[in-house]
C-alpha positions in Angstrom: -70.9 -31.7 -11.8 -69.1 -35.0 -11.8 -67.5 -34.0 -15.2 -66.7 -30.5 -13.9 -64.9 -32.0 -10.8 -63.1 -34.5 -13.0 -62.0 -31.6 -15.2 -60.7 -29.9 -12.1 -58.7 -33.0 -11.1 -57.1 -33.1 -14.5 -56.2 -29.4 -14.6 -54.9 -29.4 -11.1 -52.6 -32.3 -11.6 -51.5 -30.9 -14.9 -50.5 -27.7 -13.2 -48.0 -29.5 -11.0 -46.4 -31.2 -14.0 -46.3 -28.1 -16.2 -44.9 -25.8 -13.4 -42.0 -28.2 -13.0 -41.4 -28.4 -16.7 -41.5 -24.7 -17.4 -39.2 -23.9 -14.5 -36.7 -26.4 -15.9 -36.6 -24.6 -19.3 -34.2 -21.8 -20.2 -35.7 -18.3 -19.7 -36.8 -16.5 -22.8 -37.4 -12.9 -23.6 -39.3 -10.5 -21.3 -42.4 -10.7 -23.4 -45.6 -11.9 -21.9 -46.5 -14.0 -25.0 -43.4 -16.1 -25.8 -44.2 -19.0 -28.3 -40.5 -20.0 -28.1 -41.0 -20.7 -24.4 -43.9 -23.0 -25.2 -41.8 -24.9 -27.8 -39.0 -25.3 -25.2 -41.4 -26.6 -22.6 -42.7 -29.1 -25.1 -39.3 -30.9 -24.9 -40.1 -31.8 -21.3 -42.1 -35.0 -20.8 -43.8 -33.6 -17.8 -45.2 -30.7 -19.9 -46.5 -33.2 -22.5 -48.1 -35.3 -19.8 -49.7 -32.2 -18.4 -51.0 -31.3 -21.8 -52.6 -34.8 -22.1 -54.3 -34.2 -18.8 -55.4 -30.8 -20.0 -56.9 -32.4 -23.1 -58.9 -34.9 -21.1 -59.9 -32.1 -18.7 -61.1 -30.0 -21.6 -63.3 -32.8 -22.9 -64.9 -33.2 -19.5 -65.3 -29.4 -19.3 -67.2 -29.4 -22.6 -69.6 -32.1 -21.3 -70.1 -30.1 -18.1 -70.7 -26.8 -19.8 -73.4 -28.4 -22.0 -75.2 -29.7 -18.9 -74.8 -27.3 -15.9 -74.5 -23.4 -15.6 -71.2 -21.7 -16.4 -70.9 -20.4 -12.8 -70.9 -23.9 -11.4 -68.3 -25.1 -13.9 -66.1 -22.0 -13.4 -66.1 -22.5 -9.6 -65.2 -26.2 -10.1 -62.3 -25.2 -12.4 -61.0 -22.7 -9.8 -61.1 -25.6 -7.3 -58.3 -27.2 -9.4 -56.0 -25.2 -7.1 -57.1 -27.4 -4.3 -56.2 -30.4 -6.4 -52.8 -28.9 -7.1 -52.2 -28.3 -3.4 -53.1 -31.9 -2.5 -51.0 -33.4 -5.4 -48.1 -31.2 -4.5 -48.4 -32.3 -0.8 -48.4 -36.0 -1.8 -46.0 -36.2 -4.7 -43.7 -33.3 -4.2 -43.7 -33.3 -0.4 -44.8 -29.7 -0.2 -46.0 -29.0 3.3 -49.5 -27.6 3.8 -50.3 -25.6 6.8 -53.5 -26.1 8.9 -54.9 -23.0 7.3 -54.3 -24.3 3.8 -55.9 -27.7 4.6 -58.8 -25.6 5.9 -58.9 -23.7 2.6 -59.1 -27.1 0.7 -62.1 -27.9 2.9 -63.7 -24.5 2.2 -63.4 -25.1 -1.5 -65.1 -28.5 -1.2 -67.9 -26.9 1.0 -68.4 -24.2 -1.6 -68.7 -26.8 -4.4 -71.1 -28.8 -2.4 -73.3 -25.8 -2.0 -73.1 -25.1 -5.7 -74.0 -28.6 -6.5 -77.1 -28.4 -4.4 -78.2 -25.1 -5.8 -77.4 -25.3 -9.5 -80.2 -25.6 -11.9 -80.1 -26.6 -15.6 -78.0 -24.6 -18.0 -79.7 -21.7 -19.7 -81.6 -22.4 -23.0 -80.4 -19.2 -24.7 -77.9 -19.7 -27.6 -76.4 -16.2 -27.4 -76.6 -13.4 -30.0 -74.2 -12.8 -32.9 -73.0 -9.7 -31.1 -72.0 -11.8 -28.1 -70.0 -14.1 -30.4 -68.1 -11.2 -31.8 -67.5 -9.7 -28.4 -65.9 -13.0 -27.3 -63.7 -12.9 -30.3 -62.7 -9.3 -29.5 -61.8 -10.3 -25.9 -59.7 -13.3 -27.2 -57.7 -10.9 -29.4 -57.4 -8.5 -26.5 -55.9 -11.2 -24.4 -53.1 -11.7 -27.0 -52.5 -7.9 -27.0 -52.4 -7.9 -23.2 -49.8 -10.6 -23.2 -47.7 -8.8 -25.8 -47.3 -5.7 -23.6 -47.1 -7.5 -20.3 -43.3 -7.9 -20.5 -42.9 -4.1 -20.2 -44.6 -4.0 -16.8 -42.9 -4.3 -13.4 -42.5 -7.8 -12.0 -45.7 -7.8 -9.9 -47.8 -6.0 -12.5 -46.5 -8.4 -15.2 -47.5 -11.4 -13.1 -51.0 -10.0 -12.4 -51.5 -9.1 -16.1 -50.4 -12.5 -17.3 -52.7 -14.2 -14.8 -55.7 -12.1 -15.6 -55.0 -12.5 -19.3 -54.8 -16.3 -19.0 -58.0 -16.4 -16.9 -59.9 -14.2 -19.4 -58.7 -16.5 -22.2 -60.0 -19.6 -20.3 -63.2 -17.7 -19.6 -63.7 -17.1 -23.3 -63.4 -20.8 -23.8 -66.1 -21.5 -21.2 -68.5 -19.1 -22.8 -67.8 -20.0 -26.4 -68.5 -23.7 -25.8 -72.1 -22.7 -25.1 -72.2 -20.4 -28.2 -71.3 -23.3 -30.6 -74.6 -25.1 -31.2 -73.9 -26.6 -34.7 -70.7 -28.6 -35.2 -71.0 -29.2 -38.9 -67.9 -27.9 -40.8 -69.7 -25.1 -42.6 -71.4 -23.8 -39.4 -68.1 -24.0 -37.4 -66.3 -21.9 -40.1 -69.0 -19.3 -40.1 -69.3 -19.0 -36.4 -67.1 -16.3 -34.8 -67.3 -18.2 -31.5 -65.1 -21.0 -33.1 -62.3 -18.5 -33.7 -62.8 -17.0 -30.3 -62.4 -20.4 -28.7 -59.2 -21.2 -30.6 -57.6 -17.7 -30.1 -58.7 -17.5 -26.5 -57.6 -20.9 -25.6 -54.2 -20.6 -27.4 -53.5 -17.2 -25.9 -54.4 -18.5 -22.4 -51.9 -21.3 -22.7 -49.2 -19.0 -23.9 -49.7 -16.5 -21.0 -50.1 -19.2 -18.4 -46.8 -20.9 -19.6 -45.0 -17.6 -19.3 -46.6 -16.9 -15.9 -45.4 -20.3 -14.5 -41.8 -19.4 -15.3 -41.6 -15.6 -14.7 -42.5 -13.4 -11.8 -44.8 -14.1 -8.9 -46.8 -17.1 -10.0 -48.9 -16.8 -6.8 -50.1 -13.4 -8.0 -50.6 -14.7 -11.5 -52.6 -17.7 -10.3 -54.9 -15.5 -8.2 -55.5 -13.2 -11.2 -56.3 -16.3 -13.3 -58.9 -17.5 -10.9 -60.6 -14.2 -10.9 -60.5 -13.9 -14.7 -61.9 -17.4 -15.4 -64.8 -17.3 -12.9 -66.5 -13.9 -12.4 -66.8 -12.7 -16.0 -68.0 -16.0 -17.5 -70.5 -16.5 -14.6 -72.1 -13.1 -15.3 -72.3 -13.8 -19.0 -74.0 -17.2 -18.3 -76.6 -15.6 -16.0 -77.3 -12.3 -17.9 -77.0 -13.4 -21.5 -77.4 -17.2 -21.6 -80.2 -17.7 -19.0 -78.3 -19.8 -16.4 -80.4 -20.2 -13.3 -80.5 -21.9 -9.9 -83.0 -24.2 -8.4 -86.1 -22.5 -7.1 -85.4 -20.5 -4.0 -81.7 -21.5 -3.8 -80.2 -18.5 -5.6 -78.6 -17.3 -2.3 -77.0 -20.7 -1.8 -75.5 -20.6 -5.3 -74.0 -17.1 -4.7 -72.7 -18.2 -1.3 -71.2 -21.4 -2.7 -69.6 -19.6 -5.6 -68.0 -17.0 -3.3 -66.8 -19.6 -0.8 -65.3 -21.8 -3.5 -63.4 -18.9 -5.2 -62.2 -17.5 -1.9 -60.9 -20.9 -0.9 -59.1 -21.2 -4.3 -57.5 -17.7 -3.9 -56.2 -18.8 -0.5 -54.4 -21.6 -2.2 -53.0 -19.5 -5.0 -49.4 -20.1 -4.0 -49.7 -23.6 -5.2 -49.5 -22.3 -8.7 -45.7 -22.2 -8.0 -45.5 -25.0 -5.4 -43.3 -27.3 -7.5 -40.8 -24.6 -8.4 -38.2 -25.5 -5.8 -39.1 -29.2 -5.8 -38.1 -30.3 -9.3 -35.6 -32.8 -7.9 -37.9 -34.4 -5.3 -37.5 -38.0 -4.4 -40.8 -38.8 -6.1 -39.2 -38.2 -9.5 -41.9 -35.9 -10.7 
């Protein structure tokens, strides 16, 4: 759980830097998947710094996923929005209301309940069918992004957010489906390609969502996409369990943490109007 929380801190801080960077780039086409936008964002030092934090967060996420159930890691990652809110409040002078500070506390309470109730990760390695299903979902995320630009503004934002969340969810699951990291085994494992395609597609969609449309809507969709589906896969197909008699506490903690994160969804776009703040971020 310490690694999962560390990952949330990295991702939450990176979101502030990346949102500033993507809003400072020239707008691209209306497509949901816009590789050129990602290339333009890479010219911004803030975006590169955010990517470095994302890389560190991903390493911590891998360690967490190999140690605790997916539902606990997913809720911790959703809590990165609480980190984003606090960082935005401190560095970008974004004002949090009393309700929003309360939502930060709710997220922390939910994670505390999850930490108490979480058992060991499941001992199932997943079937070959599940590996191909994850690859299919990863490809579907790319297709979703390709058509998202044709949707109305609100629908586009929700589609981009859900797509990004599903892509990150594929990463969460496939980390558990890769049990042999030798070169031959990696090349033969469909989960390897699902991880690469899902993670890449999620970054493309999230980068577009940070620049276009309602990022609040997109962020809320991302939280839903990266938590609920992977948690169900972990419990149903990979054998994730809770401590004896504490299943109810895990469900309550998961729901509370995700609800608190959704209440903070606007902080996916908090830096948008603060790119010239005195802090220099």
